[in-house]
N, C-alpha and C positions, 0 to 999 in steps of 0.2 A: 433361538432366534428363528423367525419364520423364513422359509426359503422361497416364498411366493409373494407377489405384489398384493398389498392390502386392497388395492383398487381394482386392478384388471386380472389378477391371478397368474400373470406370467412369472417366469423364474427370476429370482433376485440373486445376483452373485456379488462377490467382493468388488467387482469392477463397476457394476451399475447401481449398487445400493444407494438409495436416498432415504434418509430418515426424517420424519415430520411428526409433530404431536397432533394426535386426533383425540379429542375429548380427554386431554391431559395425559394421554398414554402414547409412548413412542411406537410408531408403526413403520414397517419397511415398504418401500416403493421401488419400482424398476426404473423410474425416471422422474424428473422434476414435474413433467406434465401431469402424471397420475397423482402426484402429491398435491399439486395445486387444485386439481379438479376435486379430489377427495375433501380437501379443506373447505372449499366453497360449498360443497354439498352438506357437510356437517354444520358449517356456520350458518347455513340457511335453514337448519332444523330438519333436514331431509335424510337423516342417518338411516331411517327405515328403508331407504332405497336399496341398501345392501342386503337386507334380509329378503327382499323380493328378487334379487338378481340371480339369474341362472348361470350355469357355467359358460354359456355363450349369449351375450346380450343381443346379438344380431346373427342372422344366418350367414354362413361362410359363402364366399364366392366359389362357384363350381366352374370347372373348365368345360368348354364346348364339346371337346372330344376326349376319348380315353387317352391317358398319358402316352401310351406307346405310339399313337398316331403321329404325335408331333416330331418324333425322331425318325420316322420313315422317310427315306429319300424321295419317294413318290409324292409325299405330302409337302415336303419342303421345296422341291425343285421349282414350282411355278413362282415362288415368292423370293427366292434367294437372289442377291445381287452378285455381280462378279467380284471376286476377292482372291488374294493370294492363297496358294495351296495350304490346307489345314485350317484356314480361317473361313468363317461364314458370316454373312451380313444379311439382316432381314429387317423389314419394317413391320411393326405391329400397330394396330389401331385399338384404342380403348375409349369407349364413350363415358367412362367413369372418371376421366381426368377433367377437373373443372376449376382448378386454381393453381397458382404458382407453387404453393406448398406441395401439391400432388407431384409436380415435376421434380421438386427437390427430393421428395421421399422415394420416388421410383428410381431416380438416378443413384441416390446414395445406397439404397438397398441392393440393386442389381450389380453395381460396381464392386460391392463387397464380396460377390461370389467369385470363387477361384475359376479362372478360365474365361471370364468375361473381360474383353479388352476395353470396350468403352460403351457408353449408353447416352443417347440424346433423346430426351422426352420433350415434346412440344405441346405447349398449352393451346396454341391457336388452332391446330388441326387435330389435336388429340392423338398424335402418333408417337410411337416409341421406336427409334432406330437403334439397333445394337449390333455389336460384333462379338463373336465368341470363338474359342478354339475347340473344334469338335473332339479333340483328344482329351480335353480336360473337363468339359461339361456338356450336357445335352440340352437341347431346346426345351424338352419336357420339364427339366429342373428349373429353368428360367420361367417358364409359364406357371409352374406351381408356386414359385416365389411371388410372382405377381398376384396370383389368386390369394395367397396368404395375406398379402398386403391389402386385399380388398379391391383389386383392379382386374376386371374381366377383359381379356385381350384376345385378338385374332390376328393372324397374318394379314397384312394390308393388301387388298385388291379393290379396285374402284367400285365394282358392283357390291362387294361385301361392305365396303365403307359406307356406301349410300344406304344400304339396308340397315346397318347399325345406327346410322344417324337418324333415319326415319323412325326406327323402332324406339330410340331414345326420346326423340321429340314427341312421339305419340304417347309414350308413358308419362312424360312430363306434362303434356296437355291434359291427360286424365287427372293427374294430381292437382294441376292448377284448377281444373273444373270442379273437383271435389272441394278444394279449399275455398273457391269462390262461393259455392253453395252454402257451406257452413258459415263463411264470413257474413254473407247477407242475412242469414237467419240469426246469427249472434248479434248483428247490428240492431235488429228489432228488439232482441232481449235486452241489450245494453240501453237502448232508448227507454224501454219500460222501466228498467232499474233506476236510470238517472232521472226519470220524471215522476218518481213517487212509489213505484212498486217495491223499492228496497225497504219500505217501512210496512208493507202490507203482508197479508197472510200467504201470498204467493212468492214471497222473497226467496225462500229456500228452493221452491219448485223451479224458479228461473235459474238459480245457481246450478241445480242438478241438470237442467236442460243444457246449460252452457258446458258442463262437464261432458255430457253425452256427445255434444258436437265437437268439442276440442280434442277429445281423446283420439278418435280415429284420424282426425286431421293431423295431429302431431305424429302419430306412428305410421300413417300411410303417406300423406303428402310430404311430411317432413322426414320420411325414412332415409332418403338419400343423404341428408345432413348428418343424421344420427349414425348411419352405417359408416360413412367416411370418417367421422370424428373417432369412432370406436377403433377402426382399423389403424388409424394414425397413432392413437394413444397406446394401442396394444403393441405397436412396434417402437414405442418410445419416441415418436416424432410428432411434431405439430403440423396441422394444416388449418386452412381458414374455417373449416366447418366445426372445429373444436369450440371457439368462442360462440358461434351461432347456436350450436347444440346446447352448450352450458346455459346460455341465456334462455332458450326455449324450455329446457327441462327444469331449470330453477323456477321460472315463472309458473310453469304448469304444476309442479309438485307443491310449490307454496300455495297455489290456489286450491289444490286438493286438501292440503293441511288446514286451510281455513274452512273449506266445505265440510270437513269431518268434525268441525266444532272445536279444534284445538286452539283457535284464536278468536277472541270475543270482538275485537275491533277491526280486524283485518278485512280486506276486500279480495274478491276473486278476480283474476285477470285472464280468464279463458279467452275473452275476445282479443286481448293483446297477443296471445300466443298464435291464434289463428290468423290475425291480420298480418303479422310480420312474416309468417311462413308463406302466406299468399303473395305478399309483395316481393319477397326474396325469390320465390319461384318465377314470378313474372320477370324479374330482373335477369335471372339466369337464362331464361328462354330468349329474351331479347338480346342478351349478350352473345349467346350461341348463334343466333340468326345473323347478328352483325358480323361476327367473325367469319361465318361461312360466306357471306356476300363480299367480304373484303379481300379474301385470299382464294379466289376461284381460278387463278391463272392456270395451274397445272391440271385442274379438272377440265377446263375448256380445251386444253391441248389434247387430253386423252380422248375427248369427243371427236377429234379430227381423225382418229384411227378407226376404220371400220371394224365391226365386231365379227364379221364373217367374210369369206372369200370363196370364189369358185375354183376348186382344185380339180385339175384334169387327171383322171385315173382311168386307164383302159378306154380312152376316148370319150369317157363320160364326164360331165361337169357336175361335181358334187359340192353342195354348199357345206362349208367346213368352218367351225369356229377358229378364230385367229390363233388362240392358244394351242390348238391341236395341229397346226401346220408345222411341218418339219423342214429342215434344210434340204435342198434339192427337190422339193415338191414343185410341180408345175402349176402356176396360177394364171387364170384368164382375167385380163383387165379389159372391160368393155369401154367404149367411148364415153367420156364424161364422168367416169367413176373415179373415186379417190383410191389411190394405190394403197393396199393394206399392209404390204411387207417390203423389206429391202430385197433386191435381187438384180438379175441382169436379163436383158431381153433375149429370148430364145427365137421368137419369130414375130414379124410385124414391124410396123414403123408408125410413129406418132410424135406429137409434141406434148410436153408435160409442163405444168405450172408448179415450180418449186419455190414460190415466193415465201411459203411458210418456213422453209428451212434456210434459204439463202438470202432472203430479202429482195431478190431480183424479180421484177415483174415480167420480164421477157420470157416467152415460152422457150423451152430447151428441147431441141430435136433429139429423138431417140431412135436408134436403129439396132439391128442385131449385134449383141455383145455389149451394148451400153448399159450402165447401171441406172436403176430407178430406185426411188426412196419412198418409204411409207410416209403418208401425209400429203404427198404431192398429188395433183389432179391430172388424170389422163385427158388428152385432147380428142381429136376426131378419129384416130385410128385405134384398132383393137391390138392388144399386146398379149403375148404369152411370155411369162417370165419364169425364171428358175429362182427359187428362194435361196438367198445367200446368208441371211441373218435371222436369228430367232427374234421373237417379239421384243424382249428386253434389250437386245443388242442392236436393234435397228437404230437409224439416226434419230427418228422421232422418239423412240423409247429412251435413248440416251439423253435427249433434251428434257423429256419429262422427268427422268431420274435426276438430272442436274437441278431442275426447279424444286423437286421434292426435297433433295438433300440440302439445298440452300437453307431451308427453314430449320434444319436440324444442326447445322454448323453454327453453334452459338457464339455470339460476340462476348468479349470480356465483360461488358456491362451486364448482359443477361446472366452470365454465370455468377457475378457478384450479387445481383439481386436475388437469384435463386438461393444463395447461401444465407442471405439476410432474412428472408421471409419467415422461416420457423422461429427465429428469435423475435421477430416482429409480433408474431402471434403470442409468444410467451409474455412479452411486455404488455400486450393487450389484456391478457388474463390478470397479470399483476396489477395493472391500473384499475381494472374492474373490481378486484378484491379491495384495493385501497379506497376506491369510491364507496364500496359497501361499508367498510369499516368506519369511514369518516361520517357518513350520514346515519349510520345505525343508531347512535344515541338520540338523534333528533326524531326519527320516524322510520320504522322498519320498512313500511311500504315504499317510502321515498328512496331508501337505501337500495332496496331490491330493484326497483325500476331504473334507478340511475345506473347501477352496476350492469343491468341488462342492456341499457342503451349504449354503454361503453363497449360491451362485447360485440354488439351488432354493428355499430356505426364505424368502428375501426376497419379500414379496408386495405389490406395489402394486395388485393386483387388488382386495383387500379395501378398500384406501384409495380406489380409483377408484369402487367400487360404493357406497360409504357414502352419498353424497348422491343420485345418480340413481335408485338402487333405492328409497330411501325416498320420493322424489317420485313415482315411477311407481306404487308401491303406494297411496300417499295419493290419487293421481288416480283410481285404480280404485275405492277405497273411496268417494270423493266421488260418482262417477257413479251408484253404487248407491243413494245417498241423493238423487238428482236434483239434483246440484250439478256443474257443469262448470267445471273449472279451466283457463282459457285461458293463463294466464301462471304458470309454476311459481314465479317469484319471490314471488308473493303468499303462498305457504306460509311464507316466511321473514319477510315484512313484517307479515303479520297478527299474528304473535306479539308485535310491538312496538307495535301500534296502541293509542293511548290516547284517541282522539277519534273518535266515529262520527257521521256526518252523514247524515240521511235526507231524501230528497224526500218530499213528502206524497202527492200524488195518484197512485194506482196502486201506491204503495210501502207507506205506513202505512195507506192506505185501499184499499178494494177496487177503486176506479176504475170501478165499475159505476154510473154516474150515471143518475138518473131525473129527468125533467122534472116538477117539482112545481107550477110556476106560470108563466104567460105574462102579462107586463104590457106594455100599450101606452101610447104617449105620447098626450096629449089629442087630437092631430090624427089619430091612428089609431084612435080608439075605435070608429068606424063600420066599420072593416075587419074582415074575418073573421079569427078566430084562426088558421085554417089558412094564410092568406096569408103571415103573418110566418114561421110555421114552415116553410112551403114554400120561401120565399126562403132562410132560414138553412140548411135541410137540403140544398138544391141546391148551396150553396157549401161547406158543411162536409163533404160526402161526400169531398172531396179531402184532408181533414186526418186525421192519425193520432191526434190528441188524444182522450182518453176523453170529454171534455165534448162534443166535436164529434160523436163516434159516437152518443152518447145522443140528441142532437137529431135525427140522421138516423133512428134507430130510432123515435122518437116520431112523426115526420111520417107522415101517412096519405095525402098527396097525391102525384101524379106529380112527379118531379123536373124542374126547369126546365133549359134549356141555359145553361151559364155560359161565360164567356170571361175571359182574362187573370187566372187565379187566381194569387195570391201569398201566401206564408206569411211572417209576421214572428215568429220564435221568441220565446216569452215575452210576446207582445202580442196577436196574433190573425191573421186572414186577410182577404183582400179579393178581389173579383171583380166582374164586370159581368154583368147579365142584361137583355136587350133594350135595351142601350145605357145602362142606369143602373148607376152604380158603387156598390157596397155595401162596408161594413166591418163585421166581426164580431169581437168580442173584449172586452178590457178597456174600461172607460169612457174612460180616458185615451187609448186608441188610437182609438176610434170618434168621440169628441167633443172634438177638439182645440180647438174654438172655444167650448166650454162653453155649448152651447145647450140642455142637458138641462133638463127641467121640474123645479122644486124639489121638488114633491110626489112625483114619481116617484123622484127621487134619495133622498129620505128613506125611501120605501118599500123601496128596494133595500138601504139600510143596515140597516133593521130585519130584513129577510130574512137578510142576511149574519150578523147577530148570532145568529141561530138555527142557524148552521153551514152554510148553503147558499151556492152560488156563483152569481153573476149574469153572464150572457153577453149583451152589448149588441149591437144592430144599428142601423146608420145609413146614410143616403145622404149625398151631398155637402152637402145642404141641411138635413137634420134627423135627429134621433134617433128611430127608429121604435119602440123599446121594448127589453125584455130578457126573457130566459128564466132562471128560477131552477131550479137543479139541486142535488140533494143526493147525498151519498156516505156510505158506511158505513165505519167504522174496522174493520180486520181483527181477527178474534176473538183472535188470539194476540199482537197488537201490544203490549198493555199488559204482559203477562208477559215478552215479549222485552226491552222497554225496561227493565223493573225489574231483570232479570237482568244486563243490560249495566251499569246503574248500580251494581249490587251488586258487580260485579267491579272497580270503580274507574274505569270509563271515563266520559268526558263525552259527552253526546248533544245533537245539534242537529237542528232542523227547518229545511230550506232549501227554500223553496217559491216558486213564481211566483204563487201564489194571494194573495188579499187578507189583510191583517193580521188582520182579525177572524176569518175562517174558520180561518186557520192557528193563531192563538192558542188558539182553542177546542179544536182537536185536541191542541195541546201541553199545555194544562191537564189534559185528560182522561188523557193518557199520563204526566204528571209530568215533562215536558221543560221545562227552564228557558231554554235558548238557542233563540231563534226569529228567523229572518230570512224576511220575507215580501215579496211583490211583487218578487222578484228576477229579473232578466233572465239569460239564459245567461252573459253576461260577468260579471255580478254574482256568480253562483254560483261561477265559477272564481276570482274575486278573493277571495271569502270563504274558499275552501279554501286558497288561497295564503297568506292572512293567518294561518290556523291553523297552517300548516306551519312557520312561523317557530319555534314552540315545541313542536309536537306531531307525532306520526305519525297521519295521517288516513285513515280508511276512508269512502268515499262510496258510498251505496246509492241507486239511482234506476231509472227505467224509461222516461223520455220523451226526445224529441229534444233538448229544452232542457237535459237533464242531461248531455249528452255532454261539453261542455267541463270540467265539474266532475269527471266520471268520469276523464277523462284527466289532469287536474291532480292529483288525490289520489294519495297514496302507494300505495294499492291501492283497488280498487273492485269493486262487485257490481251486477249488473243483474237485475231481475226478468224472467224469460224470456218472460212474456206481454207485455212492453213493446215499444217500437219497435225495429226492426232497428238503428238508429243507436246506441242505448244498449247493446244487446247486443254490437255489434261493438267498442265502445270499452272495455268493462268487462273486468276481469281474471278475474272469476268470474261465471257465469250460473246463477241459481237457477231451476230449472224449475218448482218449486212456487210457488204464489201466496202461501203463508204466509211468516211471518218467522222461524220456528224454525230453518230451515236456516242462518241467519246465525250463531246460537250454535254449531251443529254444525260449521260451517266454521272458526270461530275455535278451537274445541276441537281439531279435526283438525290445524290449523296448529300449535298448541302441541305436540301429540303428535309431529307430524312433525319439528319443530325439535329436540325432545328426542331423538328416535330418531337423527337425523343426528349430533348431538353424541356420542351413545353409540357409534355406528358408527365415527366418525372417531377417537374416543378409543381404542376397542378396536384399530383398525388400527394406530395409532401405538404402543400398548403392546405389541402382538404383535411388531412389528418391533424395537422397543427391547429386548425380552427375548430373542427367538429369534436375532437376528443376532449379538449378542455371544457367545451360547452356541455358535453354529456356528463363529465365529472362534476360540473357545477349544477347538475340537475335541471338544465335548461332544455334538454332534449328528451322526448318521450321515446319508448321503444318502437312505436309505430313510425314516427318520423325518421328514426334511425334506419329502420328497415327500408324506407323509401329512398333515403339519401345514399345508402351504401351501393346498391346496384346502379344508381344514376351516375355515380362517380366513375364506375367502370365503363358505362356507355359513353360518357364524355371522352374518355381516353380513346376508345375504339373509334368514335366519330371523328376525332381529331386526326387519328392515323389514317382513316379512310380518305381524307383530303389529298393524300399523296397520289391517289389514282388520277387526279386531274392533271392535265398536261401543264 
């Protein structure tokens, strides 16, 4: 028994062996796809095809660099993303990804490699994001596997991506131009044959001329389809180019069969081959252009980062590429220039426009020691800054990374569709074969053309684009409104949310606290006010909490040296100064033995009734006093809550602050459900309890909100909040206002509606056109026109999401 595939020559084992009868003899195949293709070729009378086949039907894809280059740290470093130790994450770009089946094939093949953690291929921007363990597999092995599949790939960088896209478009335009030339000439030949030349002495001359024009068109202009189909079948997997290639090759070789005189009554269809190759190429080009214009958000963000900067070295100003700037380099920012890197001001003073990052249009004053961020615009003063973050770790770089990664975090619907696509193609081939068998007794030419029409008109591309295209466009629309979607599933979940939970401090309120009053214990009345503030500020400087930062800002004394700093989320902080241990935070945290003075306690309760928050300070022996701080409710909070309630959603406040303060904010905003004095684990438990009957959206900004953000069905973080909350949320709101929450919910509803429209259209298109093709009511040329139009309709419908 043969140990190689009768069709493609790959190894056949006991695990993948498929047997089928070819010319009444059983043959071994490596997959059902090869068996089906071989049967169609022989049933079409094209068995001689195998005698002409060489060991490699098409040239293999070669890598851009030698294999050892890809494993060199210096090569990888500019492209790697931050990841846990031992793991590496990189984004590749491949201009040879052109259908949903390509996505499925790449993910399936790479995920099967030992050491690869996960793979996310994206049809809309032709990128492959993957993670691998460097101890188990090398990047060179992954790149080689991609090349074996027929996909040329390079590490993603914006300028490289643009070059690859331009090169691909240029090559496609050459192919389109050549196909257009041969199509126009074949049109005249067809007119001559259809108007009488078919009976004249030049009949065979015209047929040979058609062969001369169609052959280079098929193998040059159509080489992309043939190559993609071959690599797919060679790996035992289907893609959309398989039925297209079978249709083109079958029609071409049958025409050659007639041309050589093996059929007395048959006609040649070289014009059909050329026409549908031309039309499909036009469709692919328009589809690629539509995708590029629909998902340009991240590219436009990257344009906001300058490509060079003035680096000061030995008092000289040297123009240096951004990628070559290192941490601690000194960079000069002239008035009116866009700041190229994150850093802090070494000398000079100015105002900067940070609206790109924060959504706030007011200029931010900068002086020595203040932080500046890439993407913001310098005002009238010159600044010398010291670089504190690399290109990828800058605030703008992280935003771009969030946008890029959003499109690779696939929703459940996309994953389901990706799994269906290969079977969809297999069914297409089966239906084409059934059509050929049905019409064959009546007329061979009719059977051939009808089967070809079925192969061409069936379009899983529209089906495969329905969801990822909508999500990609929605993500681009969101970033323009200062909303970063980190998890694409949130667009589906938000549409089902019926309960919204808000943190209070920094979310419903501005989080910009001011010290209103300092109250001392009776034993501390003789101490200076600055002494208590100095102690509290020296310890609180290590905390990210807005209340802590307000205390640090208010202090006018030099900070003291602290040791053993510890933070207890939801409670407070502790540290030691000159050997004395201090606690700062809630009264229950700092005064476990209940030593607080009764009058001071009553005073704090009265202050809290007025909406202020009290932060206490104590030593191991006594309570020293407290600081009263007040916060302001955001201007649009009341309108936002009212609109959420008007749409039928329930709203809660979930805060770690006192019951009195939290209730006062809730009463003002009209919120009935209030949970105060909640620890991080209490917040997560509350969300879990709600999830038993509701779909929950959590909105927060602090470290203590992280467990609740993770627990909720979907979550949003205020971008000005802590890194922890931002990292754990599904959506990051760069504006400090609350109106983007409503905009995000509306966008999610529109996206969900658009996805349903696209999937419905794709299903209806195939349900209508495939039966017509099987009934011989559709010509191959019409099929070639209809197939790309269906994809363009899906893309156009998704593009409507860009409108406000």
